C-alpha positions, -999 to +999 in steps of 0.1 A: +612+755-230+586+782-235+553+772-249+539+789-281+502+797-279+480+804-308+443+813-313+423+787-333+401+802-360+386+773-379+388+735-386+404+719-417+390+689-436+409+666-413+393+682-382+425+699-371+423+734-356+437+761-378+455+792-365+484+815-374+516+824-357+521+861-353+547+881-372+568+906-353+545+934-364+515+915-351+502+904-385+492+868-392+522+846-401+527+809-408+495+788-407+495+761-380+473+729-380+467+716-345+452+682-338+427+683-309+421+720-310+388+737-318+377+771-332+376+798-305+403+781-284+437+793-274+462+764-272+499+755-272+511+727-294+539+702-301+553+703-336+549+670-355+557+684-390+572+716-402+574+733-436+583+767-448+548+781-449+530+759-424+534+736-393+513+708-379+512+696-344+493+681-314+477+702-287+496+704-255+479+730-233+443+742-235+445+777-222+410+788-233+383+763-242+352+767-264+317+758-253+316+733-282+342+711-265+328+680-248+344+651-230+350+621-254+329+591-246+356+566-257+385+559-233+407+550-263+401+582-283+437+595-279+454+564-293+427+551-317+425+565-352+388+555-357+375+589-346+389+624-348+361+646-335+347+631-303+358+662-285+334+684-306+297+685-297+278+665-323+257+693-338+288+714-341+304+685-360+276+687-386+279+725-388+316+721-395+309+695-423+284+719-438+310+746-439+335+722-455+310+714-482+302+751-489+339+761-488+348+734-513+320+743-536+332+779-537+370+776-536+373+745-559+341+746-580+336+784-581+299+778-575+273+782-547+242+763-540+209+782-544+197+766-512+215+749-483+193+720-471+189+709-435+215+682-426+204+646-422+211+630-388+211+595-374+224+578-342+255+594-327+268+561-312+267+525-322+260+534-358+288+517-376+274+484-391+305+478-413+341+479-400+375+464-409+393+455-377+430+449-379+446+420-360+482+418-348+501+393-326+521+416-302+537+396-274+550+428-258+514+439-252+502+406-239+492+387-271+467+396-298+453+431-305+420+436-324+409+470-334+414+501-356+448+515-363+464+539-339+462+576-350+488+583-378+503+548-374+502+513-388+501+499-353+468+485-340+453+504-311+449+485-278+411+486-275+388+469-251+356+486-263+344+509-292+316+534-289+308+537-327+302+500-335+270+483-322+272+474-285+272+436-291+303+440-313+320+462-287+315+435-261+331+410-284+364+428-288+382+413-258+368+378-264+379+381-300+415+388-288+414+357-266+399+336-294+426+346-320+453+341-295+442+305-290+443+297-327+473+277-340+476+304-368+473+334-345+503+351-362+487+347-397+453+364-391+457+400-403+421+413-401+385+407-394+358+423-416+325+430-397+291+433-414+259+436-394+225+430-411+189+431-400+190+396-385+226+385-385+262+395-378+290+382-400+327+382-391+350+375-421+383+361-408+412+367-431+435+337-428+469+332-444+473+296-434+449+267-431+429+262-399+435+231-378+406+209-366+410+224-331+409+260-347+376+251-364+361+238-331+371+271-314+355+292-341+323+272-340+320+275-303+326+313-305+299+316-332+274+297-310+282+317-279+280+352-296+253+344-322+275+354-352+284+337-385+320+332-396+332+336-431+367+327-441+388+347-466+421+332-479+431+358-504+412+387-519+376+397-511+362+374-538+376+344-519+354+350-488+330+321-482+306+311-454+321+288-428+298+284-398+269+283-393+255+280-428+222+291-442+220+326-426+211+356-448+228+389-446+206+418-457+194+454-449+160+469-457+146+502-471+112+499-455+098+531-471+101+514-505+095+478-494+130+468-504+150+439-489+187+441-500+208+410-496+246+416-496+279+398-489+300+409-460+328+420-484+305+441-506+304+479-504+274+490-485+269+521-464+281+516-428+253+536-413+220+519-422+197+545-405+213+574-424+213+554-456+176+551-453+172+588-449+197+595-477+179+572-502+145+587-494+159+623-496+176+617-529+144+603-545+123+632-532+149+656-546+150+638-580+112+643-583+107+612-605+076+610-626+059+577-636+068+583-672+105+590-665+135+569-677+162+573-650+199+565-649+216+553-617+253+556-623+278+539-599+247+518-589+265+491-569+240+465-556+210+487-564+208+508-533+191+536-552+181+517-584+155+495-567+137+523-549+138+544-581+121+515-599+091+518-576+085+553-590+098+555-626+089+539-659+124+524-663+157+526-644+191+518-659+218+509-634+254+512-645+285+500-626+321+490-634+319+455-622+299+427-639+297+408-606+280+438-590+255+444-619+247+406-619+240+408-582+220+440-586+197+423-612+193+393-588+182+418-561+158+434-585+142+400-593+140+392-556+121+424-550+098+420-580+113+449-599+131+432-628+106+444-654+114+480-646+152+477-642+182+469-664+218+468-656+250+472-676+287+471-669+307+501-680+339+519-668+323+552-657+357+567-650+363+566-688+328+573-700+325+596-731+299+617-748+295+590-774+287+565-746+260+588-733+245+592-768+244+554-772+226+551-738+199+574-750+177+600-733+174+600-695+148+623-679+166+621-645+200+610-634+214+599-600+251+598-595+267+581-565+304+577-572+332+567-549+357+592-533+373+599-567+341+615-580+328+615-615+349+639-635+347+619-668+309+618-666+308+656-659+330+663-689+309+639-711+278+658-700+295+691-709+303+678-744+267+666-747+255+701-741+272+713-773+263+683-795+231+667-782+215+691-757+182+673-761+197+642-744+207+660-712+187+650-681+167+678-667+177+671-631+207+654-616+211+643-580+247+637-570+254+618-538+290+623-527+314+609-501+341+634-511+333+672-509+364+682-529+356+659-559+320+669-557+330+705-559+353+699-589+325+681-607+300+707-597+323+733-613+322+714-646+284+709-645+276+745-637+302+763-658+303+740-688+274+715-689+247+741-684+233+732-650+226+753-619+234+740-584+200+743-569+205+727-536+232+710-515+235+696-480+252+670-458+243+637-442+261+628-410+269+593-421+301+590-399+296+609-366+328+618-347+349+616-379+358+642-405+341+622-433+316+644-452+287+627-470+267+651-491+240+654-517+236+681-544+209+689-569+216+702-604+189+716-627+193+721-664+194+757-676+179+767-709+198+791-732+231+784-714+265+798-727+295+777-715+320+796-693+357+789-689+365+765-661+396+745-655+388+715-633+415+715-606+434+685-592+420+679-557+432+662-526+408+642-507+412+638-469+421+602-458+393+578-449+387+571-413+397+538-399 
């Protein structure tokens, strides 16, 4: 069978090479997305999905390689779905993410940043301090598998090491397989949640049946040998409780602000502690908080931005959709001596309205750090505030995003309807070797603004990495 070769021109949001088949007259034809191919390369591919106007496939033959191609460090990269870009030189990965952000802002939000900021970098390997490892009993493969899912599959990849988690966790993968296989409930352990703090490493064992006494003895011996702490989770994340040893504290720090942030292993925290420090410091510098400012931190979580903000502002109001989170955030504020400058409230920010913003009162600055779905309700509420209570609009907004498409959609509303200009934007390489794009954008209030027509589009976010 004759191979079909195409020239790759760009990368899409899932890190697939993008090219076109040629029509008979030599003009560009059907678009083709090729996994494993890079811009500037000429490749052949195996079709995995075919539609009228496009095809998707996996690279078969690399006829012409780009200088950006590197040898993947991980021996499991072909099977494992944890990384999609190890074959691309790290600085080129960041450049690609920057282009994704700019393309989304223009094509979805119909806006451009006045200034593109330098990207934020951290460690390239061993950076992932949070991970959810799947566990499966697979007798045909010799017993228990522990790792990320296979690429485009629900099966668990057969991993003996991992380059993106800390080395001490990578060395633990094979012993973990042996440990789980020795448990009486080895077929009823679906996952292990991993959380690494400043002084401790927690493994949350999801169990669907009670442990035997012998199982407990094995877990304790493993914890002592590898200096980790076990938590047990019987149902949802709220059921996770410490098992052995007790009395260890899980926390991360923000040294620039003198903040110590305790967290539970099932809490949402950034996986990359080093880049999180850079991101928090950058966001606060961009916000340019003054000592007299009242600041809002929306989607505040445990207070990752709220507490540093409280070291600079007159008052900070943290808002989150979960009472459990806002209660914990207040506890963290008290522990850091910042309770007098912070307050927390629970509110569904996906349904926030103009009237809610009016009731909250005047904020001089606003920080937004939503999940992948973005903050479209908030953007619309700010747009309505422009026409009814413009004096209540914050003069600067810093928007931290983990989804470039939803950021672009919300940026379109803020710039075309709420009266802001997109002053700056840039990326943080929170997840090296993956297509995940973390970014930050700065919006400044424009005086004498006339709203323009903008229909916020429905957007599709790329899938999260394993």
